[in-house]
C-alpha positions as CSV (number, residue, x, y, z in Angstrom):
1,M,18.2,8.5,11.0
2,K,19.2,6.4,7.6
3,L,16.0,4.3,8.4
4,F,13.8,7.2,8.5
5,E,15.1,8.5,5.4
6,Q,14.7,5.6,3.3
7,L,11.7,5.6,4.6
8,R,10.2,8.9,3.3
9,K,11.7,8.4,0.1
10,N,10.0,5.6,-0.7
11,I,6.3,6.6,0.5
12,T,4.8,6.2,-3.1
13,L,1.8,7.8,-4.8
14,N,-0.8,6.0,-6.9
15,K,-0.1,7.1,-10.4
16,K,-3.6,7.5,-10.9
17,N,-3.1,10.9,-9.1
18,S,-4.4,14.1,-11.1
19,K,-1.6,16.9,-12.4
20,G,1.8,17.3,-10.8
21,E,1.1,19.7,-8.3
22,D,-1.9,17.7,-6.6
23,K,0.7,14.6,-6.7
24,A,3.4,16.8,-4.7
25,N,0.6,17.6,-2.4
26,L,-0.5,14.9,-1.2
27,H,3.0,13.2,-0.9
28,K,3.8,15.9,1.6
29,D,0.8,15.3,3.6
30,L,1.8,11.7,3.3
31,R,4.4,12.3,4.9
32,K,3.8,14.6,7.8
33,N,0.6,11.9,8.3
34,F,3.4,9.2,8.6
35,Y,5.6,11.8,11.1
36,D,3.1,12.3,13.1
37,G,1.9,9.0,13.3
38,L,5.7,7.2,14.2
39,I,5.6,10.1,17.0
40,V,2.7,9.7,18.3
41,D,3.3,5.5,18.7
42,L,7.2,6.0,20.0
43,M,5.4,8.1,22.6
44,S,3.0,5.8,23.5
45,N,5.6,3.2,23.8
46,K,7.6,5.9,26.0
47,S,10.6,6.2,23.4
48,Y,11.1,9.5,24.1
49,E,14.8,9.6,22.6
50,L,13.5,8.1,19.1
51,S,10.6,10.0,19.4
52,E,12.8,13.6,19.4
53,I,15.1,12.1,16.6
54,V,11.9,11.6,14.4
55,M,10.8,15.5,16.0
56,A,13.7,16.5,13.9
57,E,13.9,14.1,10.9
58,K,10.2,16.2,10.4
59,L,11.3,19.5,11.5
60,K,13.7,18.9,8.6
61,E,11.1,18.5,6.1
62,K,10.4,22.1,6.7
63,F,6.2,21.5,7.1
64,S,4.1,24.8,7.9
65,E,3.9,23.9,12.3
66,T,0.9,23.4,14.0
67,V,-0.2,23.7,17.6
68,N,-0.3,19.9,18.3
69,D,3.5,20.0,16.8
70,E,4.0,22.2,19.5
71,L,3.0,20.7,21.9
72,I,4.5,17.5,20.7
73,G,7.9,18.5,20.9
74,L,7.2,20.0,24.6
75,N,5.5,16.4,25.8
76,I,8.9,14.7,24.3
77,Y,11.3,17.1,26.0
78,A,9.9,16.6,29.8
79,A,9.3,13.4,29.4
80,Q,12.9,13.3,28.9
81,G,13.3,16.1,32.0
82,K,15.0,18.5,29.2
83,F,12.8,20.9,29.8
């Protein structure tokens, strides 16, 4: 869990970006894409328990949930037989 927190905090952006608001949005998008990519990689390697943990961390970030997020969550639970 601490590994994911450290990775999330260490993601930095290029300082050449414009205003702080744009930078915050870019940082948020970067974190969301990081979580999405990590979950997909873990699921492709059949590491469903780790995928569940990463998904829980992603939900703590309070990103707007999409239909794709719901489907990923259902796939994780179905693969583990928790559904």
